[in-house]
C-alpha positions as a Markdown table, in Angstrom:
| # | Residue | x | y | z |
|---|---|---|---|---|
| 1 | Met | 26.3 | -9.8 | 11.1 |
| 2 | Lys | 25.2 | -9.9 | 14.3 |
| 3 | Asn | 23.6 | -6.5 | 14.5 |
| 4 | Leu | 20.5 | -5.2 | 12.3 |
| 5 | Tyr | 21.8 | -2.3 | 10.1 |
| 6 | Phe | 19.9 | -0.2 | 7.8 |
| 7 | Ile | 22.6 | 0.4 | 4.9 |
| 8 | Val | 22.6 | 1.8 | 1.8 |
| 9 | Leu | 25.0 | 0.6 | -1.2 |
| 10 | Leu | 25.3 | 4.3 | -2.5 |
| 11 | Phe | 26.8 | 3.7 | -6.4 |
| 12 | Phe | 27.4 | 7.4 | -7.9 |
| 13 | Leu | 26.2 | 7.8 | -11.5 |
| 14 | Gln | 28.5 | 10.3 | -13.3 |
| 15 | Asn | 27.1 | 13.4 | -14.1 |
| 16 | Ile | 23.8 | 12.5 | -12.4 |
| 17 | Ser | 22.1 | 12.1 | -9.3 |
| 18 | Ala | 22.8 | 9.3 | -7.1 |
| 19 | Gln | 21.1 | 5.6 | -7.5 |
| 20 | Ser | 21.3 | 3.5 | -4.5 |
| 21 | Val | 20.0 | -0.1 | -3.6 |
| 22 | Leu | 18.8 | -0.2 | -0.1 |
| 23 | Val | 19.4 | -2.8 | 2.3 |
| 24 | Ala | 17.3 | -3.3 | 5.6 |
| 25 | Asp | 20.0 | -6.3 | 7.0 |
| 26 | Val | 23.0 | -7.5 | 6.5 |
| 27 | Ile | 22.1 | -11.5 | 7.3 |
| 28 | Glu | 25.7 | -12.8 | 6.2 |
| 29 | Glu | 28.6 | -12.1 | 5.2 |
| 30 | Asn | 29.7 | -13.3 | 1.6 |
| 31 | Lys | 31.7 | -16.1 | 2.3 |
| 32 | Ile | 33.7 | -16.8 | -0.8 |
| 33 | Thr | 35.4 | -13.5 | -1.1 |
| 34 | Gly | 35.0 | -9.7 | 0.6 |
| 35 | Phe | 34.5 | -6.2 | -1.4 |
| 36 | Ser | 37.9 | -5.1 | -2.6 |
| 37 | Glu | 38.7 | -3.9 | -6.2 |
| 38 | Gln | 36.0 | -5.5 | -7.9 |
| 39 | Lys | 34.5 | -3.0 | -10.8 |
| 40 | Leu | 31.2 | -5.2 | -10.9 |
| 41 | Ile | 28.2 | -5.6 | -8.8 |
| 42 | Ile | 25.7 | -8.7 | -9.2 |
| 43 | Ile | 22.3 | -8.7 | -7.1 |
| 44 | Asp | 21.0 | -12.0 | -6.8 |
| 45 | Phe | 16.9 | -11.4 | -6.4 |
| 46 | Trp | 15.4 | -14.6 | -4.6 |
| 47 | Ala | 12.8 | -15.6 | -1.8 |
| 48 | Thr | 12.6 | -18.5 | 0.4 |
| 49 | Trp | 9.7 | -19.7 | -1.5 |
| 50 | Cys | 11.0 | -20.1 | -4.8 |
| 51 | Ala | 12.3 | -23.4 | -5.7 |
| 52 | Pro | 13.8 | -22.5 | -8.9 |
| 53 | Cys | 16.1 | -19.5 | -6.9 |
| 54 | Val | 18.2 | -22.6 | -5.4 |
| 55 | Ser | 20.0 | -23.3 | -8.2 |
| 56 | Ala | 20.3 | -20.2 | -9.5 |
| 57 | Thr | 21.7 | -18.7 | -6.4 |
| 58 | Lys | 24.1 | -21.8 | -6.8 |
| 59 | Gln | 24.9 | -20.8 | -10.5 |
| 60 | Leu | 26.0 | -17.2 | -9.2 |
| 61 | Glu | 28.2 | -18.7 | -5.9 |
| 62 | Ile | 30.3 | -20.6 | -8.9 |
| 63 | Leu | 30.3 | -17.5 | -11.2 |
| 64 | Gln | 31.7 | -16.0 | -7.5 |
| 65 | Lys | 34.3 | -18.4 | -7.0 |
| 66 | Gln | 35.3 | -18.0 | -10.9 |
| 67 | Asn | 35.5 | -14.3 | -10.5 |
| 68 | Lys | 36.7 | -13.2 | -7.0 |
| 69 | Glu | 38.5 | -9.8 | -8.4 |
| 70 | Lys | 35.7 | -8.9 | -11.1 |
| 71 | Val | 32.7 | -9.0 | -9.3 |
| 72 | Phe | 30.9 | -8.9 | -6.0 |
| 73 | Val | 27.8 | -10.6 | -5.7 |
| 74 | Leu | 24.9 | -10.0 | -3.2 |
| 75 | Ser | 21.9 | -11.9 | -2.8 |
| 76 | Met | 18.7 | -10.4 | -1.6 |
| 77 | Ser | 15.0 | -11.3 | -0.4 |
| 78 | Asp | 12.4 | -8.9 | 0.4 |
| 79 | Glu | 11.3 | -11.1 | 3.4 |
| 80 | His | 11.7 | -10.4 | 6.9 |
| 81 | Ser | 15.3 | -11.1 | 8.1 |
| 82 | Ser | 13.8 | -13.7 | 10.6 |
| 83 | Lys | 12.2 | -15.8 | 8.0 |
| 84 | Ile | 15.5 | -15.6 | 6.0 |
| 85 | Lys | 17.8 | -16.7 | 8.8 |
| 86 | Lys | 14.9 | -19.6 | 9.6 |
| 87 | Tyr | 15.6 | -20.7 | 6.0 |
| 88 | Leu | 19.4 | -20.4 | 5.8 |
| 89 | Asp | 20.0 | -22.7 | 8.7 |
| 90 | Lys | 18.9 | -25.5 | 6.2 |
| 91 | Arg | 20.0 | -24.3 | 2.8 |
| 92 | Pro | 23.1 | -22.3 | 3.2 |
| 93 | Ile | 24.1 | -19.4 | 0.9 |
| 94 | Asp | 27.6 | -18.8 | 0.4 |
| 95 | Leu | 27.1 | -15.2 | -0.9 |
| 96 | Met | 26.6 | -12.0 | 0.8 |
| 97 | Val | 22.4 | -12.4 | 2.1 |
| 98 | Thr | 20.4 | -9.2 | 2.5 |
| 99 | Ser | 17.2 | -8.4 | 3.0 |
| 100 | Asp | 15.3 | -5.3 | 0.9 |
| 101 | Tyr | 14.4 | -2.4 | 2.6 |
| 102 | Asp | 10.6 | -1.9 | 2.3 |
| 103 | Lys | 10.8 | -3.6 | -1.1 |
| 104 | Tyr | 12.6 | -0.4 | -2.2 |
| 105 | Thr | 15.3 | -2.1 | -4.5 |
| 106 | Phe | 12.8 | -4.8 | -6.1 |
| 107 | Ser | 10.7 | -2.2 | -7.2 |
| 108 | Lys | 13.5 | -0.1 | -8.3 |
| 109 | Tyr | 14.8 | -2.5 | -10.5 |
| 110 | Glu | 11.0 | -3.8 | -11.7 |
| 111 | Val | 11.6 | -7.4 | -10.0 |
| 112 | Thr | 8.6 | -9.2 | -10.9 |
| 113 | Ser | 9.5 | -12.8 | -11.8 |
| 114 | Arg | 12.0 | -14.5 | -9.7 |
| 115 | Pro | 14.9 | -15.7 | -10.0 |
| 116 | Tyr | 16.3 | -12.6 | -11.2 |
| 117 | Ala | 19.6 | -10.4 | -11.4 |
| 118 | Ile | 21.2 | -7.2 | -12.1 |
| 119 | Leu | 24.5 | -6.3 | -12.9 |
| 120 | Leu | 25.9 | -2.7 | -12.0 |
| 121 | Asp | 29.0 | -0.8 | -12.6 |
| 122 | Leu | 30.8 | 1.1 | -9.9 |
| 123 | Asn | 28.6 | 4.2 | -10.8 |
| 124 | Gly | 25.4 | 2.4 | -10.2 |
| 125 | Glu | 24.8 | 1.9 | -13.8 |
| 126 | Leu | 22.5 | -0.7 | -14.8 |
| 127 | Leu | 24.5 | -2.6 | -17.4 |
| 128 | Trp | 22.4 | -6.0 | -17.5 |
| 129 | Lys | 19.3 | -7.9 | -16.4 |
| 130 | Gly | 17.5 | -11.1 | -16.7 |
| 131 | His | 17.4 | -14.9 | -15.3 |
| 132 | Pro | 20.9 | -15.4 | -13.7 |
| 133 | Ser | 21.7 | -18.6 | -16.1 |
| 134 | Asp | 21.5 | -16.2 | -19.0 |
| 135 | Leu | 24.8 | -14.1 | -17.4 |
| 136 | Thr | 27.7 | -16.2 | -18.7 |
| 137 | Gln | 31.0 | -15.9 | -18.4 |
| 138 | Lys | 31.7 | -14.6 | -21.8 |
| 139 | Lys | 29.0 | -12.1 | -20.9 |
| 140 | Leu | 30.4 | -11.0 | -18.0 |
| 141 | Asp | 34.2 | -10.9 | -19.1 |
| 142 | Gln | 32.9 | -8.3 | -21.7 |
| 143 | Phe | 31.4 | -6.0 | -19.1 |
| 144 | Tyr | 34.7 | -6.1 | -17.3 |
| 145 | Asp | 36.8 | -5.3 | -20.1 |
| 146 | Glu | 34.7 | -2.1 | -21.0 |
| 147 | Gln | 35.0 | -0.7 | -17.2 |
| 148 | Pro | 37.7 | 2.1 | -17.0 |
| 149 | Lys | 41.3 | 0.8 | -16.4 |
| 150 | Asn | 41.6 | 3.5 | -13.4 |
| 151 | Leu | 38.8 | 3.4 | -10.7 |
| 152 | Ile | 38.7 | 5.2 | -7.5 |
| 153 | Lys | 38.5 | 3.3 | -4.9 |
| 154 | Lys | 34.8 | 3.3 | -3.5 |
| 155 | Asp | 33.5 | 1.6 | -0.4 |
| 156 | Leu | 30.7 | -1.1 | -0.8 |
| 157 | Phe | 28.7 | 0.2 | 2.1 |
| 158 | Ser | 27.7 | 3.8 | 3.5 |
| 159 | Ile | 25.7 | 3.1 | 7.0 |
| 160 | Ile | 23.5 | 5.9 | 7.1 |
| 161 | Glu | 21.2 | 5.0 | 9.9 |
| 162 | Leu | 21.3 | 2.1 | 12.7 |
| 163 | Lys | 18.6 | 0.7 | 13.6 |
| 164 | Ala | 16.0 | -2.5 | 14.2 |
| 165 | Glu | 14.6 | -4.0 | 11.0 |
| 166 | Asp | 11.5 | -4.5 | 13.0 |
| 167 | Ala | 11.4 | -0.5 | 12.9 |
| 168 | Gln | 10.9 | -0.4 | 9.4 |
| 169 | Val | 7.9 | -2.7 | 9.2 |
| 170 | Glu | 4.8 | -0.7 | 8.6 |
| 171 | Glu | 1.8 | -1.5 | 10.6 |
| 172 | Lys | -0.6 | -1.3 | 8.0 |
| 173 | Leu | -3.6 | -3.6 | 9.8 |
| 174 | Ser | -5.2 | -3.0 | 12.9 |
| 175 | Asp | -6.8 | -6.2 | 13.2 |
| 176 | Val | -7.4 | -9.8 | 11.6 |
| 177 | Asn | -10.7 | -8.5 | 9.4 |
| 178 | Lys | -9.2 | -5.5 | 7.9 |
| 179 | Ile | -8.5 | -5.0 | 4.2 |
| 180 | Leu | -6.9 | -2.1 | 2.3 |
| 181 | Ile | -7.9 | -1.8 | -1.1 |
| 182 | Glu | -6.1 | 0.2 | -3.8 |
| 183 | Lys | -6.7 | 0.9 | -7.5 |
| 184 | Ile | -4.0 | 0.8 | -9.3 |
| 185 | Asp | -3.0 | 1.7 | -13.3 |
| 186 | Asp | 0.1 | -0.4 | -13.8 |
| 187 | Asp | 0.5 | -4.1 | -15.0 |
| 188 | Phe | 2.9 | -5.3 | -11.9 |
| 189 | Glu | 1.6 | -8.6 | -10.7 |
| 190 | Glu | 2.7 | -9.7 | -7.2 |
| 191 | Ile | 1.5 | -12.0 | -4.1 |
| 192 | Thr | 3.8 | -11.1 | -1.3 |
| 193 | Ser | 3.9 | -11.6 | 2.4 |
| 194 | Thr | 5.9 | -9.9 | 4.8 |
| 195 | Asn | 4.9 | -10.4 | 9.0 |
| 196 | Asp | 1.1 | -11.5 | 9.1 |
| 197 | Glu | -0.2 | -9.6 | 6.1 |
| 198 | Val | -0.6 | -10.6 | 2.3 |
| 199 | Asn | 0.1 | -8.0 | -0.4 |
| 200 | Tyr | -1.7 | -8.4 | -3.4 |
| 201 | Ala | -1.1 | -6.3 | -6.6 |
| 202 | Gly | -2.3 | -7.4 | -10.0 |
| 203 | Ser | -5.7 | -8.0 | -12.1 |
| 204 | Leu | -9.2 | -8.5 | -10.3 |
| 205 | Ser | -9.7 | -11.3 | -12.6 |
| 206 | Asn | -6.3 | -13.0 | -11.3 |
| 207 | Leu | -7.0 | -12.3 | -7.9 |
| 208 | Phe | -10.8 | -13.9 | -7.8 |
| 209 | Phe | -8.8 | -16.8 | -9.4 |
| 210 | Val | -6.2 | -17.4 | -6.7 |
| 211 | Leu | -9.2 | -16.9 | -4.2 |
| 212 | Ser | -12.0 | -19.1 | -5.8 |
| 213 | Asn | -12.9 | -22.5 | -5.9 |
| 214 | Lys | -13.6 | -22.3 | -9.8 |
| 215 | Tyr | -11.8 | -23.2 | -12.7 |
| 216 | Pro | -10.5 | -19.9 | -14.9 |
| 217 | Phe | -12.6 | -21.3 | -17.5 |
| 218 | Glu | -15.6 | -20.6 | -15.0 |
| 219 | Leu | -14.7 | -16.9 | -14.2 |
| 220 | Gln | -16.0 | -14.4 | -16.8 |
| 221 | Phe | -14.8 | -10.7 | -16.5 |
| 222 | Asp | -16.2 | -8.2 | -18.8 |
| 223 | Glu | -13.2 | -5.7 | -19.6 |
| 224 | Lys | -14.4 | -2.9 | -17.8 |
| 225 | Ala | -14.8 | -4.9 | -14.5 |
| 226 | Asp | -11.3 | -6.3 | -15.0 |
| 227 | Glu | -9.7 | -3.3 | -12.9 |
| 228 | Arg | -6.5 | -3.4 | -11.4 |
| 229 | Leu | -6.0 | -3.2 | -7.8 |
| 230 | Lys | -3.4 | -3.2 | -4.4 |
| 231 | Leu | -4.7 | -5.5 | -1.6 |
| 232 | Thr | -3.6 | -6.0 | 2.0 |
| 233 | Cys | -5.3 | -8.2 | 4.0 |
| 234 | Ser | -4.1 | -10.3 | 7.4 |
| 235 | Lys | -2.7 | -13.9 | 6.9 |
| 236 | Gln | -5.4 | -15.4 | 8.4 |
| 237 | Met | -8.1 | -14.0 | 6.6 |
| 238 | Trp | -6.1 | -14.9 | 3.4 |
| 239 | Glu | -6.1 | -18.4 | 4.0 |
| 240 | Leu | -9.3 | -19.0 | 5.9 |
| 241 | Asn | -12.0 | -16.6 | 4.6 |
| 242 | Lys | -11.4 | -16.1 | 1.5 |
| 243 | Gln | -14.9 | -15.4 | 0.6 |
| 244 | Lys | -14.8 | -12.1 | 2.6 |
| 245 | Ile | -11.9 | -10.6 | 0.7 |
| 246 | Ile | -13.8 | -11.8 | -2.5 |
| 247 | Asp | -17.1 | -9.8 | -1.2 |
| 248 | Glu | -14.9 | -6.6 | -0.2 |
| 249 | Val | -13.6 | -6.5 | -3.6 |
| 250 | Met | -17.0 | -6.6 | -5.2 |
| 251 | Ser | -18.6 | -4.2 | -3.1 |
| 252 | Asn | -15.8 | -1.7 | -3.6 |
| 253 | Phe | -15.4 | -2.2 | -7.4 |
| 254 | Asp | -19.2 | -2.1 | -7.8 |
| 255 | Leu | -19.4 | -5.2 | -9.4 |
| 256 | His | -22.1 | -8.2 | -10.2 |
| 257 | Ile | -22.4 | -11.3 | -10.4 |
| 258 | Thr | -24.5 | -13.5 | -12.7 |
| 259 | Glu | -24.2 | -17.5 | -13.0 |
| 260 | Phe | -25.7 | -20.1 | -15.6 |
| 261 | Thr | -24.6 | -23.3 | -17.1 |
| 262 | Glu | -22.5 | -24.2 | -20.4 |
| 263 | Glu | -21.2 | -27.0 | -22.1 |
| 264 | Ile | -17.8 | -26.5 | -23.1 |
| 265 | Asn | -15.1 | -29.3 | -24.3 |
| 266 | Ala | -12.5 | -29.8 | -21.4 |
| 267 | Thr | -9.6 | -32.4 | -20.8 |
| 268 | Glu | -9.8 | -34.7 | -18.0 |
| 269 | Leu | -7.0 | -35.7 | -15.8 |
| 270 | Ile | -7.6 | -39.8 | -14.5 |
| 271 | Ile | -5.9 | -41.1 | -12.4 |
| 272 | Lys | -4.8 | -44.7 | -13.5 |
| 273 | Asn | -2.1 | -45.4 | -10.6 |
| 274 | Asp | -2.3 | -43.1 | -7.5 |
| 275 | Asn | 0.9 | -44.5 | -6.1 |
| 276 | Leu | 2.7 | -42.2 | -8.5 |
| 277 | Leu | 1.6 | -39.3 | -7.2 |
| 278 | Trp | 3.9 | -37.4 | -5.1 |
| 279 | Asp | 3.2 | -36.9 | -1.4 |
| 280 | Ala | 3.0 | -33.4 | 0.0 |
| 281 | Asn | 7.1 | -33.5 | 1.3 |
| 282 | Gln | 9.0 | -32.7 | -2.1 |
| 283 | Phe | 8.7 | -29.1 | -1.7 |
| 284 | Asp | 8.4 | -27.0 | 1.6 |
| 285 | Trp | 6.9 | -23.2 | 0.9 |
| 286 | Glu | 5.6 | -22.6 | 4.5 |
| 287 | Gly | 4.8 | -19.1 | 4.7 |
| 288 | Ser | 4.4 | -18.3 | 1.0 |
| 289 | Pro | 1.1 | -16.4 | 0.1 |
| 290 | Ser | 1.3 | -18.8 | -3.5 |
| 291 | Asn | 2.0 | -22.2 | -3.7 |
| 292 | Tyr | 3.0 | -22.4 | -7.4 |
| 293 | Ile | 5.7 | -21.4 | -9.5 |
| 294 | Val | 4.8 | -21.3 | -13.1 |
| 295 | Gly | 8.2 | -20.7 | -15.5 |
| 296 | Thr | 8.7 | -20.5 | -19.0 |
| 297 | Asp | 7.9 | -24.5 | -19.4 |
| 298 | Arg | 7.1 | -26.2 | -16.1 |
| 299 | Ile | 4.9 | -25.7 | -13.0 |
| 300 | Gln | 6.2 | -26.3 | -10.0 |
| 301 | Ala | 3.6 | -26.4 | -7.3 |
| 302 | Asp | 3.6 | -27.0 | -2.9 |
| 303 | Asn | 0.6 | -28.8 | -1.2 |
| 304 | Ile | -1.8 | -28.4 | -4.2 |
| 305 | Ser | -4.8 | -30.9 | -5.4 |
| 306 | Leu | -5.7 | -32.5 | -8.5 |
| 307 | Phe | -8.7 | -29.8 | -8.8 |
| 308 | Ala | -5.8 | -26.8 | -8.4 |
| 309 | Ile | -3.5 | -28.4 | -10.5 |
| 310 | Cys | -6.2 | -29.1 | -13.3 |
| 311 | Ser | -7.1 | -25.2 | -12.5 |
| 312 | Leu | -3.7 | -24.0 | -12.8 |
| 313 | Leu | -2.9 | -26.0 | -16.3 |
| 314 | Ser | -6.4 | -24.4 | -17.6 |
| 315 | Lys | -5.0 | -20.6 | -16.8 |
| 316 | Val | -1.1 | -21.4 | -18.2 |
| 317 | Lys | -2.2 | -23.3 | -21.5 |
| 318 | Asp | -5.4 | -21.4 | -21.8 |
| 319 | Val | -7.2 | -24.9 | -22.4 |
| 320 | Asn | -10.0 | -26.5 | -20.4 |
| 321 | Tyr | -8.8 | -29.4 | -17.6 |
| 322 | Ile | -11.2 | -30.8 | -15.2 |
| 323 | Tyr | -10.8 | -33.2 | -12.6 |
| 324 | Asn | -14.0 | -35.3 | -11.5 |
| 325 | Gly | -12.8 | -37.6 | -9.3 |
| 326 | Gln | -12.8 | -37.8 | -5.4 |
| 327 | Asn | -9.2 | -37.8 | -4.3 |
| 328 | Thr | -8.9 | -34.1 | -2.3 |
| 329 | Ser | -5.9 | -34.7 | -1.1 |
| 330 | Leu | -2.7 | -32.4 | -1.4 |
| 331 | Tyr | 0.5 | -33.1 | -3.7 |
| 332 | Asp | 3.4 | -31.4 | -4.5 |
| 333 | Trp | 4.3 | -31.2 | -8.4 |
| 334 | Asp | 7.1 | -30.7 | -10.9 |
| 335 | Leu | 5.8 | -30.5 | -14.8 |
| 336 | Gln | 6.6 | -29.4 | -18.0 |
| 337 | Phe | 3.4 | -28.0 | -19.6 |
| 338 | Leu | 4.2 | -26.0 | -22.9 |
| 339 | Tyr | 4.4 | -28.8 | -25.2 |
| 340 | Asp | 1.2 | -31.1 | -24.8 |
| 341 | Asp | 2.9 | -34.3 | -25.8 |
| 342 | Leu | 5.7 | -33.8 | -23.3 |
| 343 | Met | 3.4 | -33.1 | -20.6 |
| 344 | Gln | 0.9 | -36.1 | -21.4 |
| 345 | Glu | 3.9 | -38.1 | -21.2 |
| 346 | Glu | 5.5 | -36.9 | -18.4 |
| 347 | Leu | 1.8 | -36.6 | -16.3 |
| 348 | Glu | 1.8 | -40.4 | -17.0 |
| 349 | Asn | 5.3 | -41.5 | -16.3 |
| 350 | Ser | 5.8 | -39.6 | -13.3 |
| 351 | Phe | 2.2 | -39.1 | -11.9 |
| 352 | Gly | 0.0 | -42.0 | -12.8 |
| 353 | Ile | -2.2 | -39.6 | -14.6 |
| 354 | Thr | -3.7 | -40.1 | -18.2 |
| 355 | Leu | -5.6 | -37.5 | -20.4 |
| 356 | Lys | -9.4 | -37.5 | -21.7 |
| 357 | Pro | -11.0 | -35.4 | -23.6 |
| 358 | Ile | -14.9 | -34.6 | -23.0 |
| 359 | Thr | -17.7 | -32.6 | -22.8 |
| 360 | Tyr | -18.4 | -30.8 | -19.4 |
| 361 | Asn | -21.2 | -28.6 | -17.9 |
| 362 | Ala | -19.6 | -25.7 | -16.7 |
| 363 | Asn | -21.0 | -23.4 | -13.8 |
| 364 | Ile | -20.1 | -20.4 | -15.1 |
| 365 | Thr | -19.6 | -16.7 | -13.1 |
| 366 | Lys | -19.9 | -14.0 | -14.9 |
| 367 | Ile | -18.4 | -10.4 | -13.2 |
| 368 | Ser | -19.5 | -7.1 | -14.4 |
| 369 | Lys | -20.2 | -3.6 | -13.5 |
| 370 | Lys | -23.6 | -3.0 | -12.0 |
């Protein structure tokens, strides 16, 4: 669709108030099938920066081709439609592609990781949720067989308002130097970007990990100091002035820093064959506020240094990894991390890196309440 629509996919709950899925823009129609008498609807949650989402969406395309009469699949990103369209020029998707309205649907179904999918019936009842690869043909057939034989035909779309997508983007920041900070109580963790802004939700300790040039074991938070927050700032500040964000957060939460040195045990990454290190052209997550994805057993990263991969491994494995060399170049990574022996083998064979246990004098930064 060339026009920009504000669309509500309205699924009526039996004997309960209406439940809806909000869409800001239908970017492309489903090329495999149209919505007709299907009794089930799948929503595929993805993002342009999410590398694993590519294969997950392809799996759902296959599922759509095999079940044209049973299910209708809708693919949804919470990014702006202009960014999605640019992505689709390089990686076409055959499903209906939409953008979420003000993150309404992502929040409604508590989408905290991607790829992710939900299965709805025509009454809007949530039948299933999880990783798309876990929605097998057998499960889909079971859900389909449980649906009533005679359903009243319903339209997929109820267009309730026609307006440009840009109109629904709230201008939160008046200038590039402004930071919005709000304390929160939930355990939601997310970093997203919209237009020229970056939005962070999560713990203070994770924010400092993302922003500071320190290993995670060099950051120690007192329990009372590690509060949770929402933060909004400009992309320019997020990329170029991280220390200002840290300073603002320190002041807002009344935090105090103590620094000291401590000898710790660590595992050092040593480059044995730098010709095996990947260049920075394997992934292209331009525009994403986060340049890594941590799955159940693999890490994928776009344009990060050896220091950064050590920092990431230290965080996800809760083991101290360091790099003491002088190489500051940026590389792409796709690495198994769950099992030590397999990780060590992959580091050596795929990246020319060996591991060595050492003792290390860590410069610790301790954050506490004043």
